[in-house]
N, C-alpha and C positions, 0 to 999 in steps of 0.2 A: 428222468426229467420229462416233464410234460410242458408243451408249449404250442402256440398257434402261429400261423403266418400273418403278419401285419403288412398289408399291401397298400402302397401309396404310389400313384401314377401322376406324372406331370409331363407337360409337353416341353421338349427341349429344342427350340428352333435352331440353335447353333449347331446341332448335329443332325438336323432333318433336311431332307431333300425337297420338302414342300411345306404347306401350312395345313392347319386343321380345317380350313375352309375349302380345300381342294375337293373337287367333285370326282367320285369314283363310281364305277358301275359294278355292283356287287350282288350276290345272291340274297334273296329275301328269306332269311333263315327261319322265321316263324312259318312261312308258307311251306318250305321244305320239311319242317317238323310235322306240319299237318299231313303232307303227302306220306311221310314215314308212318304216322299214326294210323292212316287209313289203309296201309298195306293189308291185303287179304280181305278187305271189306267189300261190300257190294258196290258195283260201279255206279248204280243209280244214286246211292248215298253220297258218293264222292262228288258227283256232278251237282247234286242238290246243295251240298255244303259250299261248293264253289259259287253257286248262284246266290246263296245267302250272303257270303262275304262280299261279293260284288254289288249287292243291293244297297250297301251303305255308300251313298253317293259322295260322302266326304272322305272316304278311304282312298288313300293314294298308294297303298302297298298291296295291291291285288294281283301283281304279276311276279313271276319267279325271279326276275332281276330288276333292280331299280337303281336310280342315280341318287346318291346321298353324299353329303359332305363327310369327310373323315371323322369329324367330331360327332356327327349324328350317328354314324354307323358304329362307332366305338362306345359312345356314352348314352345314346338313347334317342329314338325317333318313334312317333306314334305308330302303333301296329293294330290293325283290325283283328288279326288272328290272335294276338295276345289278349286283346279285349274280349273276344268271344270266349277264349280259354278261361278268362276270369269269371265270366257269368256262369260257365258250366261248373267251375269249382265251387261257386257260391250256391249252386243248385237252383239257378233262376230258370223256371220252366216257362215263364210267360214272356221272355225277352223276344222282341220282334224287330226286324228292320221294316222298311216301308211296306213291302208285300211279302213278308217272310212267313212261312208256315210255322206252326207251333214246334218248339224244340222237342216236345214229347214224341213227335212223329219219328224221330231218329231211332227210337226203340225198334221200329218195324223194319229198319233198313240196315241193320248190322252195327249200329253205333254201340249197342250193348247186346251181346249174345247170352249173357248170364242171367240178367234180370230184366223183366219187362215193366215191373211196377215203378221202378225208379232208375233214372239215368245213371249209368256207372261212370264214375270219375276215374280216368286214367291219370295216375300221378305224373306230373312233369316238373321240370325245373322252373317253369314260368310262374306257376302259382301253386302253393301247397293246398291240399284239400282243406276245406273249412266245414266244420260240422256244428250242428245245433246252434246256428246263428239266426237271429231274427233279421230278415232282409227287408230293405226298403226298395221302393220302385226305382229310386235314383241309383242305388247300387247295381241294380240289374239292368238298367238302361244304358245303352252305348250311344254316346253323343260325341260330337267333334271335340268338345271341351273336356271330356273325361276319359279319353282313350289312354290305355296303358302303353308304356314305352318298352321298346326292345333295343338293346345295344350289346355288342359282343362283350363289353366289359361293364355293362350296366350294373350298378350296385356293388361293384367290387372295390372301388377306390376308397381307401381308408378302412377297409373291412378287416376283420379278424377271421381267418378261415383255417380249416383243416387241422383240428387238434390232433396231436400225436404224442406218443410217449416212447422215449428211447433210453437205452443204456448210456450212462455217462462214462463208463470205464473206470470209475473211481476205485472199485475193488478188484477189477479185472480189466486191464487195458485192452485185451483182445476183444472184449465186447463193446468197445467204444463205438457209438453210433448205430448199434443194432436196433431195429424196430421192435417195440413191444406191442403197441396198439395203434390203430388208425381210426379216428372218430370213435374212440372208446371201444373198439372191437379188435380182438386179437386175430380174427380171421376175416378176410375180405368177403363181401357179399356179391361181388360183381360177376364172377366167372362160373364155370361149371362146378357144381357142388362137389365138395370133397377132393378137388383137384389141387395140384401144387400151385396153380395160378392164383389161388386164393390164400396161400400161405404167406406169412410175414417172416417165417423162420429164416435166419441167415441173411436178411435183407437190411441194408443200411440206409439211414437218412442221407440225402445228397449233400448236406452241409457238414456231415460228421464222418469222414472217411477214416480208415484205420491208420496207425503209424507203421513205419517201416514197410512201405509199399514197394513191391518188387516188380520187375519187368514181366515176370511170368504169371503174375497175379491176375485173376479175373475179379473185378469189383462188381458185386451184385447190389445195385442201387435201386431203391423204391421211389417212384414218382407218383404222388397222389393225384395230380391233375389228370393223369391218364389211367390211373387205377392199376398200375402194374410195375414190376421191376424190370430193369434192363441190365444185362451183363456188359461191362466195359473191359476192353482189352488194350494192352499197351500198343501204341503206334510208333512213337518216336520220342527222342529227347529234345526238349525245347528250353531255351534260355528266356526267362521272363523277368525283365527289370533286373538283370544280373544274377537271378537265382536259377539254379538247375532244377528243371521239372521233368516229369514224365507225362506225356500226352496220352490220355485214354479216350477211346471212342466206343460207342456201342457196336456189338457184333453186327456184321452185315445181314445176318439172318433174323434180326430182332423182330421185324414186322412180316416175316415170311408166314404163309399159311401152313396148315398141317401137311400139305402135300410136299412142301419143300423143307419143313422143319417140324418134325413130329412133336417136339416139346411144346410147340405153340398150339396144339390141338385144343386145349382147354380154353383158349382165348376166343375160339370161334363160337359165337352165339347165334348164328343164323345159318340157314341152309339155302343155297350153297354158301361156303365160306367166301370171304372177300379174297380178291387176288393178292398174291404176295406183294408186300410193300405198303399195305394199308392196315390201319388199326382202328377198329370200331370202338367208340367210347359211349355208345348209346346206353349201355348198362351202367356206366359210371355217372354220366350226366343224363338223367332220365329223358328219353325221347329226343335227345340231341341228334340232328341229322348230319352233324359235322363228322367227317371221317379224317383221321390223321395219317400223315405219311412224313417221310423226310422231304425236304425241299426238292423240287423238280423230279419227284419220284425216285430219288437216289436209292439204288439197290432194289428197286421194285420191278415187277413184271414189265417187260418191254412194251406190252400192249397198252399199259397206262399212258406211256409217253406218246405212243403212236396216235392216240386219239386227241392229243392237244398240241397245238403248234407253239414253238418258241421255247421248248424245254431243253436244257442242256446240263444234266447233273454233273457236278464236279465235287469230289470229296473234300477238296481244300476249301471250297466255298460253302458247302451245304451240309456237311456232317456235324453232328453234335460232338463237342469235345470238352474235356476237363484237363487242365494242366496242373498236376499235383506235385507239390513238394514232397519227395518220397520219405524223408525221415520222420516228418510230423503229420503227413496226410493233409496238409493245408492246400486248398485250391487257390492258386494265384490268378488263374484266368479260366473262365467258363463261358461257353456260348451254347445255350440250348436252342436248337433249331428244329422247328416243326412246321409242316405245311397243313393248311386246312382245305378240305375238299368237300364238295357236295355230289351226291349221286343223281344222275339223270337217267331215269328209267321210263322209256316211252310206254311200256306195257302197263303202267299203273292206271292208265285211262282217266286221268284227270283232265286231259285235253290241253295241258300247258305245253307239251312237247310234241304235238302232232306233226309239226313241221321239221322235226329232227329227221335227217335222212338215213338213220340207221336204227335197227332194232336192238343193237348191242347196248348193254348198260355202260354208261360213261361216268368217269369220275373227274370233275372239273375243279382244278385248284383256283382259289380266289384270294388267298392270303398266306404268307408264311412269316413266322415270328422268329426273331433272333433276340433272345433274352439272356442277359448275363453281364459279365465284366470282362473287358479285354485286358486291362492292366489293374493290378491291385492298388488300393488307396495308400496314401503315405503312412497311415497308421498300421495297416497290415504289413507293409514293407518293413517298418520299424520293428514290429513285433516278431516277424519271421527272422529278421536280421539278428535280433537279440537272442532268439531261441537257437539259431545256428551257431552264434558266437559263444553261447553259454558253455558248451563242453570244453572248448579251448581255454576259456576264462577259468572254468572250474579246475582244469589241470594246473594252471598257473597258481590259482589260489591254494590248491591242495599241496602243491610243491612248497609254497611259502609256509603253509601251515605245518608241514612235516619238518621243515627247517627250523621253524620256531620251536616246535615241540622238542626237537633234538637238542637245541640250545638250552632249553629249560632243563632237560635231563643232564646236560653237561655242567650246568652251573655248580652243583655241589662238588663235583670232581675238581673243577677248576678252582673252587674256593679252597678246598683242602690242600690241593697241590701248591697254590700260591702261599698258603699259610705255612706249609712245611718248608718251603724254600726260603722264606723271608724271616722265619723265627730264629733268633741267635742260639747257637749251640751251648749247652751247659758245660762248664769247665770240668775236666776230668779230675777226680780226687787225687791228692798228692800221693806219689808212689812211696811205699814204705822202704826206708833206708835200712837194709838188713845189717849193715855194718854197725849201725848205732844201736841195734838191739842186742 
């Protein structure tokens, strides 16, 4: 079976603690993406790029952190960095701000170390490369009225994403939910080449778990948004809306680095690897500066929490869990919990963090997501109730069927017995009187 995710988001004020117009102080993700892009580049090029971005006097997003409404941050706000990224992907060589030098000059400062004659476009999730287009000055010019937008969920509402193919279990129930391909590829392209981290073998779609789940089972579930699978272990038995379920949660070592969990070595795509408790998705979402963890750095390196005030990890509040009906593998309650973090590295020499009083790399959380369902819908409850009641009903139906079949087999016997009992006896022939003969 092949299908996509159709994602629809809407604001639900009745279950929210605030409004979409609330102001929040949040990281400027496109700026952090720029810092990540420039890692290893010449310091002069970094500072020149910063001066170019700041030369647009109408740009309001030239600092690492800014104040935005919740709606703006999620669904889109003008970004000078995304706008510059657009012109670079269009191949605009003459784009200038007020006193901006030619973009061609970047070839001499490490923007492109492979080719000098043409600026190299590094593929990002903000804009795909565009080739062989005839460009207009208006397309290449950045103005206040044509700036591109950035939002954490920009372009995702109503979208169809992440095509995948899975086994239905029609011919073999043990294969139900096993992944076949992701984005039409049978092997992932994200992690170290040839490693088990790129394999889809034995990994299941999160919405199609196996039947007859046991407490000793490890559920190997693939999550496309983070580009990897996670193993879930049994935690406890939980009653959900009257149904008995098994609660499964990811292993504590899921986001450990290779020093603490050798099996995760192929997920490390940078040197040095991230501290335990962090998961880098840069290779999954090209150039994304967001680093994932469990909320409050649950199960992570204690140094992560030491750098941030106010964190208090609690497995009951912060772990990812699935409550699974064991006989049929139906999830009655699921809460996926992830925290988003940005890296602050003073040594990158952009000048943004010169006032930070430590040279240690810090990971600053700015958002954590709790996505899923706490209780099943009425339709799901009705369907699960019917499936669970079906075996008992079938026993009753089969008993009636066997009784009926037995009666059918007895009908001929009963018929002949009744007939033999009720039929009058024939008179015996008269005895022969021997005396008369």
